[in-house]
C-alpha positions in Angstrom: 0.0 0.0 0.0 1.2 3.5 -0.8 0.6 4.9 2.6 1.4 2.0 4.9 4.8 1.8 6.6 7.4 -0.4 4.9 7.2 -2.9 7.8 3.8 -4.0 6.7 3.3 -7.2 4.7 0.5 -7.2 2.0 -1.5 -10.3 1.6 -4.9 -11.7 0.5 -7.2 -14.5 1.4 -10.3 -16.0 -0.2 -13.4 -16.4 2.1 -15.1 -18.7 -0.4 -17.2 -15.8 -1.6 -14.8 -12.9 -2.0 -11.0 -12.1 -1.9 -10.1 -9.8 1.0 -6.8 -7.9 0.7 -5.1 -7.2 4.0 -1.8 -6.0 5.5 -0.1 -7.1 8.7 2.4 -5.0 10.7 5.3 -6.2 12.9 4.5 -8.6 15.8 4.8 -6.1 18.7 1.9 -7.2 20.9 -1.7 -8.1 20.9 -3.7 -8.0 17.6 -5.5 -4.9 16.6 -7.8 -5.3 13.6 -8.6 -2.0 11.8 -11.7 -1.4 9.6 -12.0 1.6 7.4 -15.0 3.6 6.4 -16.8 3.7 3.0 -14.7 5.2 0.2 -11.5 4.4 2.1 -9.2 1.4 2.2 -6.7 -0.4 4.5 -4.1 2.4 4.5 -6.6 5.1 5.6 -5.5 4.9 9.2 -1.9 5.9 8.3 -1.8 9.0 10.7 -2.5 6.9 13.9 -0.4 3.9 13.0 3.0 5.2 14.3 1.5 5.5 17.8 0.0 2.0 17.7 2.7 -0.1 16.0 5.1 -0.2 18.9 2.6 -2.1 21.1 0.3 -4.0 18.7 0.3 -6.4 15.8 -1.9 -4.4 13.4 -4.0 -6.0 10.8 -5.8 -3.7 8.4 -8.1 -4.9 5.6 -9.8 -3.6 2.5 -13.5 -4.4 3.1 -15.4 -6.0 0.2 -16.0 -3.5 -2.6 -13.0 -1.4 -1.6 -9.3 -1.2 -2.4 -7.7 -4.4 -3.5 -10.6 -6.6 -2.3 -13.2 -8.2 -4.6 -16.5 -6.7 -5.6 -19.8 -8.5 -4.8 -22.6 -6.5 -6.5 -25.8 -6.6 -4.5 -24.1 -8.2 -1.5 -23.0 -5.4 0.8 -25.3 -5.8 3.8 -23.9 -5.5 7.3 -24.1 -9.3 7.5 -22.0 -9.7 4.4 -19.3 -7.4 5.8 -19.6 -9.1 9.2 -18.9 -12.5 7.7 -15.7 -11.2 6.0 -14.5 -9.7 9.3 -15.2 -12.9 11.2 -13.3 -14.8 8.5 -10.2 -12.6 9.0 -10.5 -12.9 12.7 -10.4 -16.6 12.5 -7.8 -17.1 9.8 -5.4 -14.1 10.3 -5.9 -12.7 13.8 -5.0 -14.2 17.2 -7.5 -14.1 20.0 -8.2 -12.1 21.9 -8.3 -9.4 19.2 -9.1 -5.7 19.6 -11.2 -4.3 16.7 -11.2 -0.6 15.7 -13.9 0.5 13.2 -14.4 3.9 11.6 -17.8 4.9 10.2 -19.0 2.0 8.0 -16.2 -0.1 9.6 -17.6 0.6 13.0 -21.1 -0.4 12.0 -19.8 -3.6 10.4 -17.7 -4.4 13.5 -20.8 -4.1 15.7 -22.8 -6.4 13.4 -19.9 -8.9 13.5 -19.6 -8.8 17.3 -23.4 -9.1 17.7 -23.5 -12.2 15.6 -20.4 -13.8 17.2 -18.4 -12.1 19.9 -15.9 -14.9 20.3 -12.2 -13.8 20.6 -12.9 -10.1 20.7 -11.1 -8.2 23.5 -12.7 -4.8 22.9 -14.3 -2.5 20.3 -13.2 1.0 19.4 -16.0 2.6 17.4 -14.9 5.9 15.7 -17.9 8.0 14.7 -19.4 4.7 13.7 -22.4 4.2 11.3 -24.6 2.9 14.1 -27.8 3.1 12.1 -30.5 0.5 11.8 -33.7 0.3 9.8 -34.2 4.0 10.2 -31.8 6.6 8.9 -31.4 9.8 11.0 -33.1 12.8 9.4 -30.2 14.9 10.4 -27.9 12.9 8.2 -29.8 13.7 5.0 -27.9 16.9 4.2 -24.9 16.2 6.4 -21.4 17.4 5.2 -20.3 13.8 4.7 -23.4 13.0 2.5 -22.8 16.1 0.5 -19.2 15.0 -0.1 -20.4 11.5 -1.1 -22.6 13.1 -3.7 -19.8 15.2 -5.1 -17.5 12.2 -5.3 -20.2 10.2 -7.1 -20.6 12.9 -9.7 -16.9 12.8 -10.4 -16.8 9.0 -10.8 -20.0 8.9 -12.9 -18.6 11.7 -15.1 -15.8 9.3 -16.0 -13.1 11.8 -14.9 -9.5 10.5 -14.9 -7.6 10.1 -11.6 -5.5 13.3 -11.7 -8.6 15.4 -12.4 -10.5 13.8 -9.5 -7.5 14.3 -7.3 -7.3 18.0 -8.1 -11.1 18.5 -7.5 -10.9 16.6 -4.2 -8.0 18.7 -3.0 -9.9 21.9 -4.0 -13.0 20.7 -2.1 -11.1 19.6 1.0 -8.4 22.3 1.7 -7.8 21.2 5.3 -6.8 17.6 4.4 -3.3 16.1 4.6 -1.1 16.5 1.5 -1.6 12.9 0.4 -5.4 13.2 0.4 -6.3 14.1 -3.1 -4.4 11.5 -5.1 -5.0 8.8 -2.5 -8.8 9.4 -2.3 -9.1 9.6 -6.1 -7.4 6.1 -6.3 -9.8 4.8 -3.6 -12.8 6.1 -5.4 -11.8 4.5 -8.7 -11.0 1.2 -7.0 -14.3 0.8 -5.2 -17.6 -0.6 -6.4 -19.6 2.4 -7.5 -22.7 0.7 -6.1 -21.3 1.4 -2.6 -20.7 5.0 -3.4 -24.3 5.3 -4.8 -25.6 3.7 -1.5 -23.6 6.1 0.6 -24.7 9.1 -1.5 -28.4 8.2 -1.2 -28.2 7.2 2.5 -29.7 3.7 1.7 -30.1 1.7 4.8 -28.2 -1.6 5.1 -29.9 -4.6 6.7 -28.5 -5.5 10.1 -29.2 -5.5 13.8 -30.8 -2.5 15.4 -28.0 -0.6 17.1 -29.5 -0.4 20.6 -30.1 -4.2 20.5 -26.6 -5.0 19.1 -24.7 -2.7 21.5 -26.6 -4.1 24.5 -25.9 -7.7 23.5 -22.1 -7.3 22.9 -20.4 -8.3 26.1 -16.9 -6.9 25.5 -15.6 -3.4 26.6 -16.4 -0.6 24.0 -15.0 2.8 23.4 -17.4 4.9 21.4 -15.7 8.0 19.9 -18.2 10.7 18.9 -17.1 13.4 16.4 -18.6 16.8 16.9 -22.2 16.8 15.5 -21.9 20.5 14.9 -18.8 19.9 12.7 -19.9 17.0 10.6 -20.1 14.2 13.1 -22.8 11.6 12.2 -24.0 10.7 15.7 -26.2 13.4 17.5 -26.0 13.5 21.3 -29.7 12.5 21.9 -29.4 9.6 19.5 -26.4 8.2 21.2 -28.1 8.5 24.6 -30.9 6.3 23.3 -28.8 3.5 21.9 -25.7 3.1 24.2 -26.1 0.7 27.1 -25.5 2.0 30.6 -22.5 -0.1 31.5 -19.2 0.6 33.2 -17.3 -1.0 30.4 -18.9 1.1 27.7 -17.4 4.6 27.4 -18.6 7.4 25.1 -16.2 10.2 24.5 -17.1 13.3 22.5 -14.3 15.1 20.7 -15.3 18.7 20.3 -14.3 20.4 17.1 -13.6 17.2 15.2 -15.4 16.1 12.2 -16.3 12.6 10.9 -12.8 11.7 9.7 -11.2 11.9 13.1 -8.3 9.5 12.6 -7.1 11.3 9.4 -7.8 14.9 10.4 -7.5 14.9 14.2 -5.2 12.1 15.1 -3.7 13.9 18.2 -6.9 14.3 20.3 -8.1 10.9 19.1 -5.0 9.2 20.4 -5.1 11.1 23.6 -8.3 9.1 24.3 -7.6 5.8 22.6 -4.1 5.1 24.0 -5.1 5.4 27.7 -8.2 3.3 27.1 -6.1 0.6 25.5 -3.6 0.7 28.3 -6.4 0.4 30.9 -8.0 -2.4 29.0 -4.7 -4.3 28.9 -4.1 -3.7 32.6 -7.6 -5.0 33.5 
């Protein structure tokens, strides 16, 4: 992968339904499986990896329909993604495994743990897509949905990669230097059906979030981006779906937007690293 450190090995495995591309870092501790959001891929976590690599064996995957993994038109439900994640857990990871999911990756991680929580040490859910059968009205014209629509227009206009990269850089002036070219490549690699789904806000069949979060027995850290700055989880909605348990923490990061790990890695790590240390100590 272009953005992953040189120490990572790049591999693939076939689940029997789809080929999943993944990368594995040095064996420096317990396993940490990282799941990107829609329109991203396995190297999207690049800005937080240096702080994690010294203490963890990091496995990061391209979820189906993204990056170097296979496309499965019409089969992108939460359950489909959950099955892939479970396959990686059982064939690549060592239990107990920590799982970190951003956006779509967080929603998929919850579905996977709801269906089968075996071998999971804890979940980190970064502004996760914790939506069930009903989409939030507030998300209809959210900044992230507006961006998905703009990205879809570029792809459907059959623009070439350099043109998309330039347009993305213009639309996202606060992003890291690598963003434009990297995101353009991600968009052209992914199944456009997934981008259309994200743009329209189509619901994805899966467990209702309050039911799933209540049923998952492992510790969870729920990281909430600022809803006033593009975060997808309003305060009142989270209050309804998050179980009242000592091992479930919700931390709001004021001023951050939906892409916390890429745009706000420092305040994110200030929360994640102590939580991981406390979890290990417990």
